[in-house]
N, C-alpha and C positions, 0 to 999 in steps of 0.2 A: 375786658371790659364786662362791667356788671350790667343785669337788665336795666337798672335806671338810667344808665349811661347811654345804652342803646335806644331807650325811649326818648331819651333829651336829642340824640344827635338825629333820629327819625324827625322829632318835631322841629329841628331847627332848619331841616331839609327840606325839600320840594318832591313832591311824589312826581316821578317820571314814569310814564308806560315806555317801556322797552320795546315790546313786541305784541302788536293786537293779534288776537285770535283770528285766522282768516277762513272764509268759507268759500268753496269752488265758484269760479267767476267764470260764465259762457264766452266773454269777451276777452278775457286776460288768460286764463288757465282753468279748465274745466276737470283735470286730474284728480278726481277725488281721494286717491292715496296718496296726493302731495300734501292734503290737509288733515286726512283722518285716516286711520286704520279701522277695521272693524264693520258695523253694521249701521253707519250713518246715512241717514237720508236727508236731504235737503228740500224742505218745505217751507215756503213763504219766509225766507231770510232768516231761516232757524234749522237747527239739525235735530231732526225727529229721531229718538232711539226707543224701540220697541221693547216691551215687555221680556225680562231673560236674554236682552241681548246687549252688547256692550259697543263703544268706542273709544279709541287711545289717539293721543296728539303726538304720538312719537313719529313724526313727519318731517318733513323739509320746511314747510311754513310754520307748523304749530310747534315744534318743539322749543323750549328754551334753550339757548346756546350757553349754558352758563360757564362754562370754561372759558369761551371766547369772551364773555362779559366781563368777567374775572380780570383775564389777561389784557383786554383792550382798556379798562376802565379802573377805578377806584372802587368800585362797589363790592359790597361782601355779603349784602342781605337782598334777597329776591322773593318776590311775593307773585303768588297768582291770584287773579281775581274773575270770576266767571259769573253769567247771569243764566240761572236755569231754574227750571220747574219740573215737579214728579217727585217719586219716592225711588231714590237711587243711593249709590255708593261710590265715592269718588276715592280713587288711589293716583298718590304721586309717585313718580318714578325717577330713577336715575338710570341713564342709559350711556355705558362707557366701553372702551377696549381694554382689555387687560390680557398681556401676554399674548396678542393677536385673537382674542375671543372677546365675542360680545357678551356683555354683562347688563342685565335688566335687574335692577333692584328696587323692591318697592321701599320707600320711606316714610310715606304716611297714609292713613285710611281714614275717611269720615263718611258718616251717614247723613243724609240730607232728605227733608220732605218738606213740600209745599205744593199746594195746588196752584199758586201763583208765583210769577217771576221774581226772583230773589237773588241777591248777590251772595256769592259763597266766596270767602277768601282763605288762602293757607299761605304759611310760608314755604319756600323750595328750598332745599338744601340738596347736596350731592354734587356729583360730577358727570362731566360729559355733556350730555343734554338731558334735559328734565322733561317729562311728559306727563299728563293726566289721563287717567282711564275713567269711563263714567259707564257704570254698571245698573242698568233699569230694573227694580223690583215690579215697577208698573211702568207704561207708557210715561216717557220724560223728554224734556227740550232742552237743546243748549240754543242760547239766543245770542252769544258773543262773549268777549272778555278781553282780557290782556295779562301779560307778565310785567309786573313793575318794581321799582325800586324808588329809594329816596336818596336824593343828592343835589348840589348846587351845582345846575350846568353852566358852562362858558358859553359866552355869546358866540352863536354862530350866524351867518348869513352866505349862503350859498348863490353864486352865480354858476347856472347850468349853461354849458357852452353846445351847442348844437351846430354841425356843419350839414349843409343839406344841399344835394343837388337833383332838382327835380322830381322830388320824393313829397308833392304837397299832400298826398292822401295819408301816408303815414304821420307825417310831421303834424297836420291839422289835428290828427286824432290824438296824438299825444300831447299838443298844446291844450285840447280840449280836456284830457284827462287830468292834468297839471292844473289847469284853471279850476276845475269844480273840486280838487281835492284839496288846494292849496291856496292859490294866489286869489280867487274870490270866497274863500271861506275862513271867515273871521275867527271861527272856532279850531282851527289847525294851527297846532303849533308853529308851522312852517309859512302861516300869515305874516306877510311883511318881512320873511326871513329868506325868499327865494326870488332871485331874478332870472331871466330867460336872455341870451345873447346868442342871436340866429346870424351866423355867416351864409348867405346866400349865394353860392357858387353858381348857380343855375342862372340866376337874376331872373328869376320867374314869379316870385311869391307877390301877393298883394300886399301894399304897405298898412292895409286895415288890421293885420294880424298883430301889430304892434301896439302896445299900449303903455302904462308906465311902469311895467314889469317886465314886458316884452318887447326886446330891443333888438330889431332888423338892420342887418348890414347887407347891403348890396357887396358883392364881392367877385374879383376875378375868379376866373376858375383856376385855381392853383391847387386842385386835388385835396384830399381830405388835410394834408400837412398845412396847406394855406388857409383852408376853411376853420380849421382850429385855432391856428395860431392868430388868425383874424380875430376870433371870438376871445381869445386868452388877453389879447392886447387891448380890446375895448373894454374888458371888465378890469384889467389892471389899471386902465387911465381914470378908472371911476372909483376904483377900492375905497379910497378915503371917502369921497363924496357920500357914497350909497354904504359904507360900512361892510365891504364884502371881507370875509374871513376865507372862503373856500373855493375853488373852483371844482365843476362837475362835469366832465366831459362825456357826452352822449351820442350815439349815431342817429342818423333821423329814420333809420328803416327798422327800429327795434319796436318789440311790444314790452311796455313797461308797468310794473304794477305799482301804484301809489304807495304802499307800504315799504316798498326798496326805497324809496326816497326818504320816507319819513326814517328809517331804520338807519340809513347813512346818516342823516342830519342828526339823529341822536349819538350814534357813536362820534361824531365830531363834536358834539357837545360836551360829553362826558368822557373823553379820551385822557388816560392819564400820560405823567411825564414821558413816559418809555414810548407813547404813541402820539404824541400832540402833532408831530411834523410826519405822522405817517399817511400813506396813500390808502385809500379804500377802494375796494373793486367789487363788482357785480359779476357774477358767473354767467356764461353764457349757455342758453339752454337752447334746443333745436325748435325752429318755428312749427316744422312739420311734424316733430314727435315731441310734445310738450312738457314730457317728463326724462328727456335724454339730455345729460349734460354734455356740453363739448369741451368748456374748459372753466376750470377754476384756478385762476393763477398760471403762470407758465415760466418756462426756463429758455433761455436762449439758446445755448447749447451749441454754439458757434454757427447758429443760421439753422440747423436741424432741431426746429423748435419744439419743446416736450410740452404739450398742452395737458396741464396736470388734472387728474380727476376725469379723463375724458372717457364717455361713453357709461357714465354712471348712469342707471335707471333711478331716479330719486323719488320712486315710489317706494323704494324697498328700504326699511329701516335702517338696516345694517350700512346702507349705502350712505344714508344720511349721516350715521356716526361716523363712518370713515371719511367723510368729506369734511369735516371737520378737524382732520388731522394737519398739522402745519408742516406742508414739504419745503419751505421755505422758498417761495416763488421769487423770481428776480424782477418780474415786471407783469402790470395789468394792462390788458389791451384797452382802447379808446370806445369800445362800445359802452363802457360804464364805467368810467374812471374818476374818482375825487382825489384832492390834496390841497394842503392851504396854500392859499394865495400868494404867500410869501415865497414860494418856490419860484415864481416868476420874478424875474428881473430883467434890467436893461440887457444883460449878456446872457440868460439862461431862458432863451426860446427854442422851439423844436427846430430840428433840421428840415430844409426844402425838400423834402424826398416826394413830393406830391402826393405819393400813397405808398403804403406797405413799407414797415419797418420804421416809421416815424415815432409811433407809440412804443416800441421796442428801444429805441435810442434814446430818447426821453425818459422811458421809465430806469433803463440801465446806468442812467446818469444820475438821477434824483431819487429812486426809491431806496429807501435804508430799511423801511418796514410797510408792509402791504398788510392791512385788515379784511379778511374775506369772513363771510358768515353765510350759514344758510340762510335762505329768505331773500337774500340781496341778489337778484338776478335779473336778467333781461332775455326776452326770447328773440332770436336771430335767426335769419336762413343761414343754414350750414354753407360753408365755404366750398364743401363739395359739389353743391347744387348753383353755384356760382362760376362757371368756367368762363376764363377771360384770357385769351391769347394774348393779350398786350401785358398782362401781369408778370409773363416771364422776365421781360426786361427790368422790371422795377423789384422784383424780388431778388433777383440776382446781383443787380447793381448795389442796392442799398444793405444786401447781406454782407457783401464783400467790403462796404464803408464801414459798417457798425463793427465788424471784426476789426478792422484797422483802427479805428477810433478807440476801442477798448482793448488793444493790445492781445488780441487771441487769433490774429491773422493765421491763416493757413503759411506752411513754407511753400517756396517757388514750386517745388515739386507736386506737394499737394494741389497747389491751385491748379497746375496744369492737368492733373487727374480729375479733380472735380469738374473743370469745365468740359474736359473731354467726356467725362461720364454724362454730363447734361446734355452736351451737344449730340453725342453721338443717339443717346435715347432717344431723342426727338427724331434724327433721319432715319433711323432704323423703323419708324413707324409712318414714314413719310411726311413729318410734319416739319417741313425746311422752316417756315416760316418762323417757327418756334425756335428753331436752331439759330436763325439769324437776329433774333431778338436777343437770345443768351449772348452771343458773340458780341453785339452792339452794346449790351449791359457792360460787358468786360472791358469793351474798347473805352467806353465813357468813365469807367473807373479809372482807368489810367490818364486821363485827363485832370485829376484831381480836384482841389476845391476851386481852382478858377472856373470851372466848367459850369458850376453852379452859379457863380457871379455875372458871367457872360452869356448865359442861355435863357431864354424865355420859356418857363416851365409848361406854358400851356400851349406855347406853338410846338415844343418837345413832344409834349403828350399827343397831339393830332399826330404828329409823324409816327410815333409808337402804335397808334390805333390803326393807322394806315398799314403798317407793317405786318399786323396780325391777322389771324382768321377771323371773319365775320360768321357770327352765327345767324342762320336764315331761320325760316319756318319750313316744316319737312314738304310743304305743298311746292315749295321754290327750289329744292334740292334738285339737282340734276338727277342724282341717282337716288330712288327711293330705298328707305331703310328697310332691311330685310329682319323683322322680329326674331325669327328662329336663330338667325346667325348672331344677332345682338345677344341674345340669351347664352348660347353658347360660348361667345368670347367674354361676356361679362366674370363668366367664373374660370376661364381657361387660364392655367398657369405656364411656365416657361420649362416645367419638367418633361424632357424629351430624352432620347437616346442621346450617347455622346457624340456619335455619328452626326446625329441631325444638328446637335448644335454646334458640331466644328464646322458642319457645311455654311449655318447661318452665319456663323462669325467670319468665316472665309469670304463670304460672298458679302458681305455688307447686309447682311439677311436676305438676300435674293436680287439685290441690285444689279448685279453683274451677270443674272439669270433670267432666262424667258419669263414672262409671264404664264403661269397654270391655271389662274383664275382672273375671270373679269373683273368682278366687282366684290367686296366683302363690306359688312357692317360691323362696325365697333364701338363700344362706349365711349364718351369723353374722356372719362377717367374713372378708373384704370385703365391702359390699355397695353396688352403685351406684343412682344415683337412677334412671337408666333401667328398671332391672328392676322397679321397682314402679310406673312410670308407668301411668297408667288403670286399676290394679287396686283392687279394694274390700277385699280382704282378702289379707294376707301371712302366709304361713308361713315363720317365721324358724327354719332348720333346720342342726343341726350333725350331720354325717353320722358323725363320729367318735364322738361320743357317744350318738348317737340319741335325741336331745333337742331342744328346740325351745319356740318360742312363737309366740303369734298376734298380730298386730298387725291394726287395720283402720283405713282412710283415715277423719279426721275434721277438718273445717274448724274444727268449734267448739275442739278440743283444739289445732290448729294456732295458733288465734288466740290463746288464752289463753298459751300460750308466747311467741308474739310479744308480747304485750302484757306480760308478766311481763320479757320481755327490755328493753323501754324502761324498766321501773322500774330495773332493773339499771344501765342507762345513766345516770338520773337520779342515781342512789346514786355511780356512778363521777363525776360531776360535781362533786358534793358531798362526798365521802368519800376519793377516790382519794388524794390526796397526803398526808393525814392518816393513813389507815390503811396507806400504805407506811412513813410514820415511825415509827408505832406498832410495828410488826414489826422494823424496824430497831434501834430502841432499847429494846424492853422483851420480844423473844422470849427474853432469856437467863433470864429469871424462870421460863420453861416447862421450863428444862432443868436444875433444880436438885433436889438430894436432897431438900428439904423439900417442894417441889411434888410429886415423885414419890410419895413417901411417903405422903401425903395422897391423891394421885389412886390409887394401888394400894390404900389401907388397910393398910398394913403399918408 
């Protein structure tokens, strides 16, 4: 293509901002090195670069993910436009991986001098991530900017679906951010291209949160599955009237940047034929350490979920480059997950799992390709800080069902070994209620698809909640936590002598031996068997939340769980294959509009 043809193509297309240059934001993320590396100082909504110092944008938010834009769209030319003043040098770099090594290669260099704020533009080429560096010969300033291209975007209108349960503070803050950035901002490309559908499982939100772009639905508490499905159904019902093209599922307790929504919108608008029907996901970053990534896509792995790119420190430039590698994720969690509304139909709704595993199942069923990109993320409380005893039931039950539906079930012998490992793991640390929840999960699994058709999910959830341990504040614990013991047991491992390990195994971790210690304090998770050996009473304590629960050694409780486990093994011998076949053949009946309308009472 000659230069005249290129100019004509640019002229015929529209300038599209792909990524805005972002500055640290105290309300969203103030980690400077996720925005700029070097000597950046944020002063009065501008970046100050002092004489003989430099800043570089090879970061999570401000590097241009050029390889991803090329893969997901039909774009082939990219440009940088920044607003600057001062006497400075601007260098453009490509940052990529070659043979496992990080390569940073300069592709352009420009001198700039102006006392007044002016625009500097340059075409960007290269691979991996494109970044720019500003070196100041005199004190200089960066006021903002963007990466852009030219294209004719497809029409996109997003229905953002939020399931909430008594988290008004988080929800109202996020609605306020979305209102300001998009819904009430005529200058935004998302103005009149975004509508919010809120399923209120707690039935506590005031109706004044609604307006012409925000739709509130009081919903039975049917868990995240029911809430998200209600929102999907309501959006599906009005998709023609409101010209909706995409669904975006979001948790109610996230911190989100408007730029994530913007980049998602642009991705959907420019997606090429290969990605026209793709899902788009946002990585999860820890709320307590807003630079540390928890997951960027995931693999099911027969229930032993692999969170891809786990633990990446996104302040590190190398991690940002490696973060763009495609590890072929199988699904995207629903804290931030978008897809074409055409995915939804009368026979393709989620499974009624209540919580845990619904996003996995729906993703495995529908995700052919998943678009992920640096800068599209949410901040969320990490799951290790959200211990809930009742989750043992849902995790185990839904994991078994997912494996059955997708023809990757364990063999009967593997199933027994799996259940035994899970149950004994709880018995050995005196958490008998957790063991009972695991066994109930297995028992309900053997009830097949009819169980879901004939069970009230809300009442079941109440029963499950009552079965588990309740976290209470430390002031109300019968045994006060011992901080020294907690510190010791937080880092203790199981590596002891062969004799000691044999004794613990033969005695069910001391269950048939006299107690040698009155009390011990252990963390909620993880807890080792050796930490509780010989103790009569255990204080299970969460130092972050200052909460916990008390357990006591009970041979009777252990025996009862083991007896129930043997019953589950007999069920396995009798019903395992027929249960697997039932879920393989009939689970689709639980994903229909008619089932869900009855289940939700709408």
